A tleap script that builds the chain and sets N, CA, C and O, in Angstrom:
source leaprc.protein.ff14SB
mol = sequence {
  NMET GLY ALA PHE ARG VAL ALA ILE THR PRO
  ARG PRO ALA VAL ALA ALA VAL GLN PRO VAL
  SER LYS LEU GLU MET TRP SER ALA GLY ARG
  PHE THR ALA ILE ALA LEU GLU LEU GLY ARG
  GLN LEU PRO ASN ILE PHE VAL ALA LEU LEU
  THR PRO ALA ALA LEU VAL ALA LEU ALA MET
  GLY LEU TRP ARG VAL SER GLU ASP LEU ASP
  TRP ALA GLY ALA PHE PRO ILE THR SER GLY
  PHE PHE SER HIE TRP GLN VAL TRP ILE ALA
  LEU SER VAL ALA LEU LYS ILE LEU SER SER
  GLY LEU LEU ALA TRP ASP GLY ARG THR ARG
  LYS ILE SER GLU GLN CASN
}
set mol.1.N position { -8.430 9.247 3.456 }
set mol.1.CA position { -8.960 10.213 2.526 }
set mol.1.C position { -10.424 9.895 2.274 }
set mol.1.O position { -10.844 8.738 2.317 }
set mol.2.N position { -11.180 10.928 2.012 }
set mol.2.CA position { -12.595 10.749 1.769 }
set mol.2.C position { -12.894 10.422 0.315 }
set mol.2.O position { -12.037 10.514 -0.563 }
set mol.3.N position { -14.121 10.046 0.104 }
set mol.3.CA position { -14.557 9.734 -1.255 }
set mol.3.C position { -14.945 11.040 -1.961 }
set mol.3.O position { -15.347 12.013 -1.323 }
set mol.4.N position { -14.817 11.035 -3.256 }
set mol.4.CA position { -15.180 12.197 -4.046 }
set mol.4.C position { -16.550 11.973 -4.667 }
set mol.4.O position { -16.898 10.859 -5.057 }
set mol.5.N position { -17.320 13.053 -4.751 }
set mol.5.CA position { -18.636 12.976 -5.358 }
set mol.5.C position { -18.622 13.850 -6.600 }
set mol.5.O position { -18.225 15.014 -6.546 }
set mol.6.N position { -19.050 13.294 -7.700 }
set mol.6.CA position { -19.078 14.025 -8.960 }
set mol.6.C position { -20.530 14.344 -9.282 }
set mol.6.O position { -21.385 13.459 -9.293 }
set mol.7.N position { -20.796 15.609 -9.543 }
set mol.7.CA position { -22.148 16.027 -9.892 }
set mol.7.C position { -22.074 16.920 -11.123 }
set mol.7.O position { -21.129 17.688 -11.297 }
set mol.8.N position { -23.078 16.805 -11.964 }
set mol.8.CA position { -23.157 17.627 -13.172 }
set mol.8.C position { -24.100 18.785 -12.871 }
set mol.8.O position { -25.256 18.585 -12.497 }
set mol.9.N position { -23.590 19.987 -13.039 }
set mol.9.CA position { -24.425 21.166 -12.803 }
set mol.9.C position { -24.858 21.743 -14.141 }
set mol.9.O position { -24.042 21.881 -15.053 }
set mol.10.N position { -26.129 22.080 -14.263 }
set mol.10.CA position { -26.600 22.661 -15.534 }
set mol.10.C position { -26.097 24.085 -15.695 }
set mol.10.O position { -25.773 24.763 -14.719 }
set mol.11.N position { -26.040 24.520 -16.929 }
set mol.11.CA position { -25.643 25.896 -17.236 }
set mol.11.C position { -26.701 26.857 -16.714 }
set mol.11.O position { -27.888 26.533 -16.728 }
set mol.12.N position { -26.291 28.025 -16.259 }
set mol.12.CA position { -27.279 28.993 -15.791 }
set mol.12.C position { -28.143 29.492 -16.957 }
set mol.12.O position { -27.679 29.609 -18.091 }
set mol.13.N position { -29.393 29.778 -16.648 }
set mol.13.CA position { -30.328 30.235 -17.682 }
set mol.13.C position { -30.054 31.672 -18.089 }
set mol.13.O position { -30.338 32.056 -19.224 }
set mol.14.N position { -29.514 32.465 -17.194 }
set mol.14.CA position { -29.230 33.863 -17.475 }
set mol.14.C position { -27.792 33.958 -17.966 }
set mol.14.O position { -26.891 33.380 -17.358 }
set mol.15.N position { -27.569 34.679 -19.058 }
set mol.15.CA position { -26.248 34.757 -19.660 }
set mol.15.C position { -25.262 35.547 -18.807 }
set mol.15.O position { -24.057 35.308 -18.893 }
set mol.16.N position { -25.737 36.478 -17.991 }
set mol.16.CA position { -24.848 37.315 -17.204 }
set mol.16.C position { -24.211 36.547 -16.036 }
set mol.16.O position { -23.164 36.955 -15.533 }
set mol.17.N position { -24.809 35.475 -15.613 }
set mol.17.CA position { -24.280 34.714 -14.485 }
set mol.17.C position { -23.213 33.750 -15.007 }
set mol.17.O position { -23.469 32.945 -15.902 }
set mol.18.N position { -22.037 33.846 -14.442 }
set mol.18.CA position { -20.936 32.975 -14.847 }
set mol.18.C position { -20.738 31.888 -13.793 }
set mol.18.O position { -20.654 32.191 -12.603 }
set mol.19.N position { -20.663 30.645 -14.210 }
set mol.19.CA position { -20.427 29.591 -13.217 }
set mol.19.C position { -18.993 29.661 -12.695 }
set mol.19.O position { -18.081 30.099 -13.396 }
set mol.20.N position { -18.818 29.229 -11.473 }
set mol.20.CA position { -17.488 29.182 -10.876 }
set mol.20.C position { -16.737 28.033 -11.532 }
set mol.20.O position { -17.270 26.933 -11.678 }
set mol.21.N position { -15.503 28.295 -11.923 }
set mol.21.CA position { -14.745 27.235 -12.583 }
set mol.21.C position { -14.457 26.102 -11.610 }
set mol.21.O position { -14.409 26.309 -10.397 }
set mol.22.N position { -14.269 24.930 -12.138 }
set mol.22.CA position { -14.024 23.757 -11.307 }
set mol.22.C position { -12.725 23.893 -10.523 }
set mol.22.O position { -12.622 23.389 -9.405 }
set mol.23.N position { -11.734 24.569 -11.098 }
set mol.23.CA position { -10.469 24.753 -10.403 }
set mol.23.C position { -10.639 25.632 -9.169 }
set mol.23.O position { -10.058 25.353 -8.119 }
set mol.24.N position { -11.435 26.694 -9.295 }
set mol.24.CA position { -11.671 27.562 -8.148 }
set mol.24.C position { -12.439 26.828 -7.060 }
set mol.24.O position { -12.134 26.977 -5.877 }
set mol.25.N position { -13.440 26.029 -7.451 }
set mol.25.CA position { -14.183 25.265 -6.456 }
set mol.25.C position { -13.269 24.258 -5.780 }
set mol.25.O position { -13.346 24.068 -4.567 }
set mol.26.N position { -12.411 23.615 -6.546 }
set mol.26.CA position { -11.525 22.590 -6.007 }
set mol.26.C position { -10.502 23.204 -5.056 }
set mol.26.O position { -10.283 22.686 -3.961 }
set mol.27.N position { -9.876 24.304 -5.470 }
set mol.27.CA position { -8.832 24.890 -4.630 }
set mol.27.C position { -9.413 25.559 -3.401 }
set mol.27.O position { -8.738 25.642 -2.375 }
set mol.28.N position { -10.629 26.032 -3.472 }
set mol.28.CA position { -11.204 26.721 -2.327 }
set mol.28.C position { -11.673 25.747 -1.259 }
set mol.28.O position { -11.698 26.094 -0.078 }
set mol.29.N position { -12.041 24.553 -1.646 }
set mol.29.CA position { -12.638 23.639 -0.689 }
set mol.29.C position { -11.759 22.492 -0.269 }
set mol.29.O position { -10.905 22.630 0.607 }
set mol.30.N position { -11.973 21.382 -0.889 }
set mol.30.CA position { -11.347 20.141 -0.456 }
set mol.30.C position { -9.850 20.094 -0.685 }
set mol.30.O position { -9.124 19.481 0.097 }
set mol.31.N position { -9.377 20.732 -1.746 }
set mol.31.CA position { -7.947 20.660 -2.041 }
set mol.31.C position { -7.124 21.229 -0.895 }
set mol.31.O position { -6.097 20.661 -0.524 }
set mol.32.N position { -7.565 22.341 -0.336 }
set mol.32.CA position { -6.848 22.951 0.776 }
set mol.32.C position { -6.847 22.032 1.982 }
set mol.32.O position { -5.823 21.887 2.651 }
set mol.33.N position { -7.977 21.411 2.268 }
set mol.33.CA position { -8.070 20.498 3.413 }
set mol.33.C position { -7.191 19.265 3.194 }
set mol.33.O position { -6.527 18.803 4.122 }
set mol.34.N position { -7.186 18.739 1.982 }
set mol.34.CA position { -6.359 17.569 1.682 }
set mol.34.C position { -4.878 17.930 1.757 }
set mol.34.O position { -4.075 17.156 2.278 }
set mol.35.N position { -4.519 19.096 1.240 }
set mol.35.CA position { -3.117 19.524 1.279 }
set mol.35.C position { -2.658 19.736 2.710 }
set mol.35.O position { -1.533 19.370 3.051 }
set mol.36.N position { -3.506 20.323 3.565 }
set mol.36.CA position { -3.136 20.524 4.965 }
set mol.36.C position { -2.978 19.191 5.683 }
set mol.36.O position { -2.044 19.019 6.466 }
set mol.37.N position { -3.872 18.256 5.430 }
set mol.37.CA position { -3.787 16.948 6.075 }
set mol.37.C position { -2.546 16.193 5.609 }
set mol.37.O position { -1.870 15.553 6.415 }
set mol.38.N position { -2.247 16.266 4.326 }
set mol.38.CA position { -1.039 15.620 3.815 }
set mol.38.C position { 0.207 16.275 4.391 }
set mol.38.O position { 1.181 15.589 4.699 }
set mol.39.N position { 0.186 17.591 4.540 }
set mol.39.CA position { 1.307 18.307 5.138 }
set mol.39.C position { 1.549 17.896 6.576 }
set mol.39.O position { 2.694 17.871 7.028 }
set mol.40.N position { 0.487 17.572 7.303 }
set mol.40.CA position { 0.649 17.111 8.683 }
set mol.40.C position { 1.176 15.689 8.742 }
set mol.40.O position { 1.896 15.343 9.678 }
set mol.41.N position { 0.840 14.867 7.779 }
set mol.41.CA position { 1.251 13.466 7.787 }
set mol.41.C position { 2.587 13.224 7.104 }
set mol.41.O position { 3.171 12.153 7.270 }
set mol.42.N position { 3.084 14.183 6.344 }
set mol.42.CA position { 4.309 14.001 5.582 }
set mol.42.C position { 5.528 13.657 6.433 }
set mol.42.O position { 6.280 12.761 6.050 }
set mol.43.N position { 5.764 14.317 7.565 }
set mol.43.CA position { 6.916 13.904 8.380 }
set mol.43.C position { 6.818 12.460 8.857 }
set mol.43.O position { 7.823 11.752 8.897 }
set mol.44.N position { 5.625 12.022 9.218 }
set mol.44.CA position { 5.455 10.637 9.655 }
set mol.44.C position { 5.685 9.653 8.510 }
set mol.44.O position { 6.205 8.558 8.725 }
set mol.45.N position { 5.304 10.037 7.309 }
set mol.45.CA position { 5.538 9.180 6.144 }
set mol.45.C position { 7.034 9.054 5.888 }
set mol.45.O position { 7.531 7.959 5.623 }
set mol.46.N position { 7.759 10.178 5.967 }
set mol.46.CA position { 9.207 10.133 5.762 }
set mol.46.C position { 9.901 9.309 6.842 }
set mol.46.O position { 10.828 8.557 6.542 }
set mol.47.N position { 9.466 9.443 8.090 }
set mol.47.CA position { 10.054 8.654 9.177 }
set mol.47.C position { 9.798 7.172 8.936 }
set mol.47.O position { 10.676 6.340 9.166 }
set mol.48.N position { 8.600 6.844 8.474 }
set mol.48.CA position { 8.268 5.444 8.205 }
set mol.48.C position { 9.109 4.875 7.066 }
set mol.48.O position { 9.338 3.666 7.024 }
set mol.49.N position { 9.567 5.703 6.156 }
set mol.49.CA position { 10.402 5.231 5.048 }
set mol.49.C position { 11.891 5.284 5.365 }
set mol.49.O position { 12.656 4.454 4.875 }
set mol.50.N position { 12.314 6.254 6.182 }
set mol.50.CA position { 13.734 6.409 6.476 }
set mol.50.C position { 14.258 5.345 7.432 }
set mol.50.O position { 15.409 4.926 7.305 }
set mol.51.N position { 13.452 4.901 8.377 }
set mol.51.CA position { 13.909 3.907 9.346 }
set mol.51.C position { 14.238 2.571 8.682 }
set mol.51.O position { 15.309 2.029 8.954 }
set mol.52.N position { 13.378 2.008 7.823 }
set mol.52.CA position { 13.777 0.776 7.132 }
set mol.52.C position { 14.960 0.979 6.185 }
set mol.52.O position { 15.769 0.070 5.998 }
set mol.53.N position { 15.062 2.165 5.590 }
set mol.53.CA position { 16.207 2.437 4.715 }
set mol.53.C position { 17.503 2.440 5.516 }
set mol.53.O position { 18.535 1.981 5.026 }
set mol.54.N position { 17.458 2.955 6.744 }
set mol.54.CA position { 18.633 2.928 7.611 }
set mol.54.C position { 19.006 1.495 7.975 }
set mol.54.O position { 20.189 1.158 8.033 }
set mol.55.N position { 18.020 0.664 8.216 }
set mol.55.CA position { 18.295 -0.741 8.530 }
set mol.55.C position { 18.895 -1.487 7.340 }
set mol.55.O position { 19.791 -2.314 7.511 }
set mol.56.N position { 18.410 -1.198 6.153 }
set mol.56.CA position { 18.969 -1.822 4.953 }
set mol.56.C position { 20.414 -1.383 4.746 }
set mol.56.O position { 21.271 -2.201 4.413 }
set mol.57.N position { 20.687 -0.095 4.942 }
set mol.57.CA position { 22.060 0.405 4.800 }
set mol.57.C position { 22.974 -0.235 5.844 }
set mol.57.O position { 24.125 -0.554 5.545 }
set mol.58.N position { 22.474 -0.424 7.057 }
set mol.58.CA position { 23.265 -1.085 8.091 }
set mol.58.C position { 23.542 -2.536 7.714 }
set mol.58.O position { 24.658 -3.021 7.897 }
set mol.59.N position { 22.550 -3.219 7.197 }
set mol.59.CA position { 22.741 -4.610 6.772 }
set mol.59.C position { 23.766 -4.698 5.643 }
set mol.59.O position { 24.595 -5.608 5.620 }
set mol.60.N position { 23.707 -3.759 4.717 }
set mol.60.CA position { 24.685 -3.755 3.627 }
set mol.60.C position { 26.095 -3.497 4.159 }
set mol.60.O position { 27.057 -4.120 3.708 }
set mol.61.N position { 26.215 -2.572 5.124 }
set mol.61.CA position { 27.520 -2.289 5.717 }
set mol.61.C position { 28.078 -3.492 6.468 }
set mol.61.O position { 29.264 -3.803 6.354 }
set mol.62.N position { 27.224 -4.169 7.235 }
set mol.62.CA position { 27.678 -5.360 7.952 }
set mol.62.C position { 28.020 -6.496 6.995 }
set mol.62.O position { 28.945 -7.268 7.249 }
set mol.63.N position { 27.279 -6.599 5.900 }
set mol.63.CA position { 27.597 -7.611 4.891 }
set mol.63.C position { 28.975 -7.340 4.294 }
set mol.63.O position { 29.777 -8.255 4.102 }
set mol.64.N position { 29.234 -6.063 4.005 }
set mol.64.CA position { 30.535 -5.713 3.421 }
set mol.64.C position { 31.675 -5.977 4.409 }
set mol.64.O position { 32.736 -6.451 4.004 }
set mol.65.N position { 31.475 -5.680 5.692 }
set mol.65.CA position { 32.500 -5.956 6.695 }
set mol.65.C position { 32.741 -7.457 6.785 }
set mol.65.O position { 33.887 -7.905 6.805 }
set mol.66.N position { 31.662 -8.235 6.839 }
set mol.66.CA position { 31.835 -9.684 6.952 }
set mol.66.C position { 32.401 -10.298 5.676 }
set mol.66.O position { 33.035 -11.352 5.737 }
set mol.67.N position { 32.193 -9.677 4.539 }
set mol.67.CA position { 32.828 -10.167 3.308 }
set mol.67.C position { 34.324 -9.879 3.341 }
set mol.67.O position { 35.123 -10.683 2.860 }
set mol.68.N position { 34.709 -8.729 3.910 }
set mol.68.CA position { 36.131 -8.419 4.054 }
set mol.68.C position { 36.824 -9.398 5.004 }
set mol.68.O position { 38.001 -9.710 4.828 }
set mol.69.N position { 36.095 -9.877 6.003 }
set mol.69.CA position { 36.652 -10.828 6.966 }
set mol.69.C position { 36.475 -12.282 6.532 }
set mol.69.O position { 36.805 -13.198 7.286 }
set mol.70.N position { 35.960 -12.500 5.327 }
set mol.70.CA position { 35.679 -13.835 4.769 }
set mol.70.C position { 34.680 -14.621 5.610 }
set mol.70.O position { 34.797 -15.839 5.743 }
set mol.71.N position { 33.706 -13.928 6.174 }
set mol.71.CA position { 32.640 -14.577 6.927 }
set mol.71.C position { 31.377 -14.748 6.093 }
set mol.71.O position { 30.507 -15.540 6.457 }
set mol.72.N position { 31.257 -14.031 4.995 }
set mol.72.CA position { 30.042 -14.053 4.175 }
set mol.72.C position { 30.414 -14.192 2.711 }
set mol.72.O position { 31.586 -14.161 2.336 }
set mol.73.N position { 29.379 -14.345 1.896 }
set mol.73.CA position { 29.580 -14.462 0.460 }
set mol.73.C position { 29.987 -13.140 -0.156 }
set mol.73.O position { 30.188 -12.141 0.535 }
set mol.74.N position { 30.100 -13.158 -1.448 }
set mol.74.CA position { 30.563 -11.983 -2.192 }
set mol.74.C position { 29.556 -10.839 -2.089 }
set mol.74.O position { 28.346 -11.045 -2.188 }
set mol.75.N position { 30.074 -9.647 -1.890 }
set mol.75.CA position { 29.257 -8.435 -1.853 }
set mol.75.C position { 28.949 -8.031 -3.286 }
set mol.75.O position { 29.849 -8.049 -4.126 }
set mol.76.N position { 27.705 -7.666 -3.595 }
set mol.76.CA position { 27.341 -7.407 -4.999 }
set mol.76.C position { 28.012 -6.179 -5.619 }
set mol.76.O position { 28.155 -6.116 -6.840 }
set mol.77.N position { 28.421 -5.216 -4.819 }
set mol.77.CA position { 29.049 -4.002 -5.353 }
set mol.77.C position { 30.546 -4.136 -5.121 }
set mol.77.O position { 31.008 -4.040 -3.984 }
set mol.78.N position { 31.308 -4.358 -6.191 }
set mol.78.CA position { 32.735 -4.647 -6.045 }
set mol.78.C position { 33.634 -3.431 -6.228 }
set mol.78.O position { 34.782 -3.449 -5.784 }
set mol.79.N position { 33.145 -2.383 -6.868 }
set mol.79.CA position { 33.982 -1.197 -7.068 }
set mol.79.C position { 33.118 0.047 -6.981 }
set mol.79.O position { 31.898 0.002 -7.140 }
set mol.80.N position { 33.786 1.150 -6.726 }
set mol.80.CA position { 33.077 2.419 -6.644 }
set mol.80.C position { 32.890 2.883 -5.212 }
set mol.80.O position { 33.395 2.278 -4.267 }
set mol.81.N position { 32.159 3.961 -5.081 }
set mol.81.CA position { 31.956 4.614 -3.785 }
set mol.81.C position { 31.237 3.706 -2.795 }
set mol.81.O position { 31.615 3.644 -1.625 }
set mol.82.N position { 30.209 3.006 -3.251 }
set mol.82.CA position { 29.407 2.174 -2.370 }
set mol.82.C position { 29.987 0.780 -2.142 }
set mol.82.O position { 29.302 -0.081 -1.590 }
set mol.83.N position { 31.209 0.542 -2.547 }
set mol.83.CA position { 31.837 -0.754 -2.289 }
set mol.83.C position { 32.557 -0.783 -0.944 }
set mol.83.O position { 33.141 -1.808 -0.590 }
set mol.84.N position { 32.533 0.304 -0.192 }
set mol.84.CA position { 33.212 0.387 1.096 }
set mol.84.C position { 32.197 0.287 2.225 }
set mol.84.O position { 31.115 0.871 2.152 }
set mol.85.N position { 32.554 -0.465 3.280 }
set mol.85.CA position { 31.626 -0.639 4.389 }
set mol.85.C position { 31.426 0.651 5.175 }
set mol.85.O position { 30.362 0.851 5.761 }
set mol.86.N position { 32.426 1.531 5.200 }
set mol.86.CA position { 32.305 2.774 5.938 }
set mol.86.C position { 31.189 3.657 5.378 }
set mol.86.O position { 30.491 4.340 6.127 }
set mol.87.N position { 31.034 3.633 4.071 }
set mol.87.CA position { 29.990 4.436 3.422 }
set mol.87.C position { 28.614 3.941 3.850 }
set mol.87.O position { 27.729 4.743 4.147 }
set mol.88.N position { 28.434 2.628 3.882 }
set mol.88.CA position { 27.138 2.058 4.235 }
set mol.88.C position { 26.793 2.324 5.697 }
set mol.88.O position { 25.650 2.656 6.014 }
set mol.89.N position { 27.778 2.181 6.592 }
set mol.89.CA position { 27.522 2.434 8.012 }
set mol.89.C position { 27.226 3.920 8.238 }
set mol.89.O position { 26.312 4.264 8.988 }
set mol.90.N position { 27.992 4.795 7.595 }
set mol.90.CA position { 27.752 6.237 7.738 }
set mol.90.C position { 26.384 6.618 7.177 }
set mol.90.O position { 25.686 7.448 7.758 }
set mol.91.N position { 26.001 6.020 6.059 }
set mol.91.CA position { 24.683 6.278 5.484 }
set mol.91.C position { 23.582 5.826 6.432 }
set mol.91.O position { 22.567 6.506 6.583 }
set mol.92.N position { 23.782 4.684 7.066 }
set mol.92.CA position { 22.804 4.176 8.023 }
set mol.92.C position { 22.649 5.127 9.206 }
set mol.92.O position { 21.531 5.439 9.616 }
set mol.93.N position { 23.761 5.583 9.747 }
set mol.93.CA position { 23.715 6.508 10.881 }
set mol.93.C position { 23.066 7.826 10.467 }
set mol.93.O position { 22.253 8.374 11.211 }
set mol.94.N position { 23.413 8.331 9.305 }
set mol.94.CA position { 22.846 9.600 8.831 }
set mol.94.C position { 21.336 9.490 8.622 }
set mol.94.O position { 20.596 10.406 8.980 }
set mol.95.N position { 20.876 8.389 8.050 }
set mol.95.CA position { 19.438 8.213 7.838 }
set mol.95.C position { 18.693 8.111 9.160 }
set mol.95.O position { 17.593 8.648 9.294 }
set mol.96.N position { 19.278 7.430 10.134 }
set mol.96.CA position { 18.625 7.313 11.432 }
set mol.96.C position { 18.602 8.651 12.165 }
set mol.96.O position { 17.604 8.984 12.804 }
set mol.97.N position { 19.671 9.412 12.082 }
set mol.97.CA position { 19.690 10.748 12.697 }
set mol.97.C position { 18.656 11.651 12.023 }
set mol.97.O position { 17.944 12.393 12.701 }
set mol.98.N position { 18.572 11.591 10.702 }
set mol.98.CA position { 17.579 12.372 9.973 }
set mol.98.C position { 16.164 11.968 10.380 }
set mol.98.O position { 15.299 12.822 10.572 }
set mol.99.N position { 15.937 10.676 10.508 }
set mol.99.CA position { 14.624 10.182 10.914 }
set mol.99.C position { 14.264 10.655 12.319 }
set mol.99.O position { 13.145 11.111 12.553 }
set mol.100.N position { 15.201 10.549 13.246 }
set mol.100.CA position { 14.950 10.981 14.621 }
set mol.100.C position { 14.740 12.494 14.700 }
set mol.100.O position { 13.863 12.969 15.422 }
set mol.101.N position { 15.539 13.234 13.963 }
set mol.101.CA position { 15.380 14.690 13.942 }
set mol.101.C position { 14.056 15.116 13.351 }
set mol.101.O position { 13.429 16.056 13.838 }
set mol.102.N position { 13.625 14.435 12.306 }
set mol.102.CA position { 12.346 14.749 11.680 }
set mol.102.C position { 11.189 14.430 12.626 }
set mol.102.O position { 10.207 15.170 12.679 }
set mol.103.N position { 11.303 13.342 13.362 }
set mol.103.CA position { 10.275 12.981 14.329 }
set mol.103.C position { 10.211 14.000 15.466 }
set mol.103.O position { 9.122 14.376 15.899 }
set mol.104.N position { 11.367 14.447 15.949 }
set mol.104.CA position { 11.397 15.461 17.004 }
set mol.104.C position { 10.856 16.790 16.501 }
set mol.104.O position { 10.120 17.468 17.217 }
set mol.105.N position { 11.210 17.170 15.278 }
set mol.105.CA position { 10.701 18.421 14.698 }
set mol.105.C position { 9.184 18.367 14.561 }
set mol.105.O position { 8.499 19.349 14.848 }
set mol.106.N position { 8.656 17.228 14.124 }
set mol.106.CA position { 7.218 17.078 13.979 }
set mol.106.C position { 6.525 17.197 15.334 }
set mol.106.O position { 5.462 17.808 15.437 }
set mol.107.N position { 7.121 16.617 16.370 }
set mol.107.CA position { 6.542 16.732 17.702 }
set mol.107.C position { 6.523 18.167 18.200 }
set mol.107.O position { 5.553 18.601 18.822 }
set mol.108.N position { 7.600 18.910 17.924 }
set mol.108.CA position { 7.639 20.316 18.342 }
set mol.108.C position { 6.615 21.151 17.591 }
set mol.108.O position { 5.937 21.984 18.193 }
set mol.109.N position { 6.491 20.944 16.289 }
set mol.109.CA position { 5.542 21.752 15.525 }
set mol.109.C position { 4.103 21.412 15.898 }
set mol.109.O position { 3.249 22.299 15.908 }
set mol.110.N position { 3.819 20.164 16.199 }
set mol.110.CA position { 2.465 19.809 16.645 }
set mol.110.C position { 2.161 20.445 17.992 }
set mol.110.O position { 1.044 20.905 18.229 }
set mol.111.N position { 3.152 20.471 18.872 }
set mol.111.CA position { 2.954 21.077 20.184 }
set mol.111.C position { 2.693 22.574 20.050 }
set mol.111.O position { 1.830 23.118 20.738 }
set mol.112.N position { 3.430 23.236 19.174 }
set mol.112.CA position { 3.231 24.670 18.952 }
set mol.112.C position { 1.870 24.941 18.337 }
set mol.112.O position { 1.193 25.890 18.733 }
set mol.113.N position { 1.449 24.113 17.360 }
set mol.113.CA position { 0.159 24.340 16.715 }
set mol.113.C position { -0.995 24.069 17.670 }
set mol.113.O position { -2.044 24.701 17.547 }
set mol.114.N position { -0.832 23.144 18.621 }
set mol.114.CA position { -1.880 22.893 19.594 }
set mol.114.C position { -1.992 24.049 20.584 }
set mol.114.O position { -3.087 24.355 21.058 }
set mol.115.N position { -0.876 24.687 20.897 }
set mol.115.CA position { -0.905 25.823 21.806 }
set mol.115.C position { -1.557 27.038 21.167 }
set mol.115.O position { -2.183 27.845 21.853 }
set mol.116.N position { -1.412 27.167 19.858 }
set mol.116.CA position { -2.014 28.304 19.159 }
set mol.116.C position { -3.468 27.988 18.932 }
set mol.116.O position { -4.193 28.798 18.356 }
savepdb mol mol.pdb
quit
């Protein structure tokens, strides 16, 4: 992201001239460019966050399986929905599929935008 420059503009000397509001200047210029750039980077940001989350869910699922087999220490979640290893493994697979799908979708949309 670029640096912002703040400047103070004097009031116009003629009363009939109205200055452009700061919101209009902001939305017309840099805000649109920043929003477009963030929109292009958003899928990559989500992929960067979803992949480690999938690995953590997989580690939790394997920990729960090994606790059931008495190979590891006590699992911190003893009751409820997330106390089952199947939930953690399924969550891991779902997050990885979502991450891969998002990466493929981003590649397709970039290819289409480059062609246009």
